[in-house]
N, C-alpha and C positions, 0 to 999 in steps of 0.2 A: 337645490343648493345654488349659491351664487358665489362669484369670485370678485376680487378687487384688483384693479390695476395699480401698481405701485407708483405713487406720485412723489416719493420723498427723495429721489435722486434725480438731479436735473443739471443741465448745462448752465454755466454763467460765464460772463466775461468780466474780468477785473475792472473795477472803476476806481483805481487807486493811482496815485502819482508814481512815477518811475523811481522816485527816491525812497518810497515806502517799501519795506521788505514784505514780500508776499510769495511764500514758497509752498510747494506740495508737502503735505503732512508726512508722506512716506519717503519719497526719494529726495526731498529738499530742493528739487529744481525750481527755478523761478517760474511763476505762473503769469507774469506780466505779458500781455498780448496773446495769451493762449486760452483755449477752452479749459474749463475745470468743472468738477462736480463738487457740490456741497452736500454732505450727508452727516447727520448727527453733529452739526456745527464744526465739522472738519472739512478742509479743502484738499482735494487731490487731483492730480492730472489724470487724463483719460487712461493712460497705460496702467497706473497704479490702482485705479478704480477696478479695472478688469481683473487685476492680479490679487488685490487684497480685500476689496470691499464687495464686489459683485456676488450675488446669491448664486447657488448652484441649481441648475434645472433638475427637477425630480425625475424627469423622463430620460433625457440624454446625458445627464451628469456633467454637463459642461457649464462654464460660467455664463451668466446672463449679462452681457456687456452693456455699456451705457447707451449704445446705439440700438439695442433691442428693446422691444416692448415686453414688459414683465407682467405676468399674472401670478397672483398668489391666493392661497386658500388654506386656512387653518395651519399656518406655519410652514407651508410648502410653496415652492416657487417653480414657475415654468416659463420657457420661451413661449411667445404667443403661438408659434407654429407647432410647438410640441404639445400644446394643450388639446389633445384629441381623444376620441373614444377608442379604447384599446380593442374593441370588438369590430367596429366598422371603419376606424381611422378618420372619421369625419371631424373637422375642426369644431371645437366647442367654445372658442373664444367669445362668441356672441350668442351663445345658446345655453339653455338650461342643461344640467348634468347631474349625475349621482356618482357615488363611490361604491365599489364592490370589490372585496378582497384587496383593499388599498389601491385600487386602480380606477381611473376615470372612465365612466361609461355614459353614453347618452341615454336619455329616457326611453328612446325608441328601442334600443338594443337590450335594455335592462330585463324585460320579460323573457328574452331569448336565452338568457344565461342561467335560467333556473335549473338547466340540466347540469350534468357533471362537468367538472373542469379537468382538462387533461393534465396529468402530473408532469408530462414532458414539456409542453409548450405553454401551459397555463392558459390555454384558450378553451372556450366551451366545446363540449362534444354534443353536436346537434342531434336531436332525436332521429333515429333511423340510421345513424352513422355507425359503421362497424367499429367496435372498440374492444379493449381488453381491460380486465379488472384483476388486480393482485394486491393483497395486503391492505385492502380498503381504498386503494387508489385506482384511478382510471386513466387510460391512454387512448389516443387516436391510434388506429392501426399503423399509420406511418411513423408514429412517435414511439411505439413499443419496440425499441431497437436495443441491440447489444451496445453497452457503453464503450466497448473497445473497438469493434469493427464496424459498428453502426448499421449492421444488417438488420432488417425487420425480422422479429422473432416469430411472428405469427403464432401457430400452435405448437411449435417445436419446444423442446426442453430448454430450460434456462436455469441459471444459478444466481440468487440474489446475494449481493455483497454490500451491506450498509444500505445506502439510498440508491445504489446502482444495480443493474442487472446485466448478466453476461451470458452469451451463448456457451454451450458446453465446451466447444473448442477453445474459445478465448479464456474461459475460466481455467482450463488445464494449462494453457500457455502462461498465464499470468500468475496463478496461485498454486497449482498442484506441484508436489514434489516429483522429481524425475528419477527413475530407477538407475542406480549406479551401473547396472549391467547393460540394459537395453536402451537406456536414455529416454524411454517413453514415460508418459505421465502415470502416476500412481493415483487412481481415482478412489480406491477403497482398500482398507487393510494394509498389507505390506509388512516388511521386516526392517528394523533399524539395527545396523551392525557397525560399530566404530563410528557412530554419528553419520552414517551414510544410509540412505533409503534404498530398499530393494522391493521388487514385486515378490510375493511369496513363491511364485512359480519360477522366478529367476534365481532365488537363493538356494542353490543346489551344490552338492559335493562335486568338486572339480573332476574327480575320477569316475564315479559311478552315476552321477547326475541325479541322485536321490534328493528330494526336497528336504531341507534341513530345518524348516520352521517347526519349533516345538520339539526338536530332536537334539541330542548331544552332538556337538561338533567342535572342531578346533581350527584355528587359522594358522597358515604357514606360507610365508613369502607372498602375501597379498592374495592368497587363495584360501578357500574353506574346504574342509574335508569332513566326512562322517567318521565316526570312531573306527569302524572296520577298515576303511581305506587308509586312514592316517596310520593305523597300527601296521597295516600290511605293506604300505609303500613309502611312508615318510619317516616314521619313528625309528630311532636308532635301536639296536639290539643290546640287551644286557650282556655285559662281558662275562657273566657267570652262567646264566641259564639260556642265553641267546634268544629270549623272547622279547617282544617290543617293549620299550620303556616309554610310556605315554604320559604318565602323571595324571591320568584321568581319575576322577573320584577323590582327588586330594592325596593320591599315593605319593610318598616321598621318593625322590630320585637323588642319587649320588653321582656327581660328576668329578672326574679326576683326569687331568691331562686331556686327551681327546676321546675318552671313553665314558660310558655311563653304566650304572648298576641300579637294579631295584634296591631299595633300602634294605630289604631282608636278605638280598643276595650278596651284599657287600661284607664278605667275611674273610678272615685270615686263611690263606692257602694251606697253612700247616695245621693250626689248631681249631680252625673253623669258628672261632669266636667272632661275634659281630664287631665290625669296625665303624659302625655308624656313630658319628660324633666323637670318634676317638683318633689319636695319632696313629699313623700307619707308614709303612715303607714299601716301596715297589722294587721288585727284582725280576728281571726277565718277563716284564709285563704282568707279573703276579703281584698281589698285595699281601702284606703280612702285618701282624700286630707288632708293636715295638719289641716285645720280648722275643718273639720268634725271629724277628729281623736281626737280632743280635747273633743268632746262631748260623746265619747264612755264610 
C-alpha cells in the first residue's frame, strides 16, 4: 500500500492593497500582512485552520495543524510522526506498509502477527508466550487481570460480567447482595424478606435460632420468630381460653380495647352466643350480647 501527503492546504501571503477587504472566513479578522491558509477556495487564519479545518489524526486523535506534515490514506489522516507500525513502532512515513485489524503495520512485522491477538492490549501474542483463553478470546498473562483491582488472575477463579472479568473478591464487593444480618456477600441462594437479602443460615428465629427458610414464621418488632416461639413468648393470650392468639393459618382474631380473643372464643358471658361481627357491651371486663347486657 502507499500513502499520499496532503498538498491542498498551504500558506500564502496576501497580495492585495490595504483598501481591499480581505478577512478570515471564520473569525472575520483581517488577513492583511498575516499568514493564511487557502483550502477549498476559502481563506482562514492559522488559528481558525487548526480549530475548524484541520483533519484529526487517526492515531493520536489530535488536530493536524498547518505546521505539521500530514499523511493520508483511504480517507484517514495522520501526523507524520504518528504514522508508525503498531507492532514495532517504526516510522512508516517513507516506507511500505500494510493494514491489519484497522491498524498500520510494516511488512516486516506482518508475518509475526499471524498468532492470536491479546484481547486486553490488542497486541500479538508471540508463539511460546504464556497466555490465557476464555470465551474465544486470548490474553497475555499480564493482561489477564481483574477489571476492578487489576491484579493478574492467573489460574484463580474469576467471574465474567459483559466484556469485563472480575476476581471473586471484587465481584462480591461490586455486584453481590450483602446479608442484612452479617453484612457479608451472598454468593448463592439466600432468603428475601421485606425486600432485604439474608443468608439462609442467618435467617433464624430470634429465640431458638432455628433456620426459618421454608418454614412458617412471623415478624415482630424487626425480628422473626418460628411459630412455636412466637406463640410461647410473643403472642397475646385469648381473654377467654388463655391460649396464644396468633392468627396463623388465616385464623380470625377479635380485638377489643386492650384484649384479644380467638374468633370462636368471643362469646357472651351469660348466654354463650357468639359475638363475632355482632354488637356487644362490656361489664367488669366481661363481654355480653346486647340482650344480656340490658339485664345487667
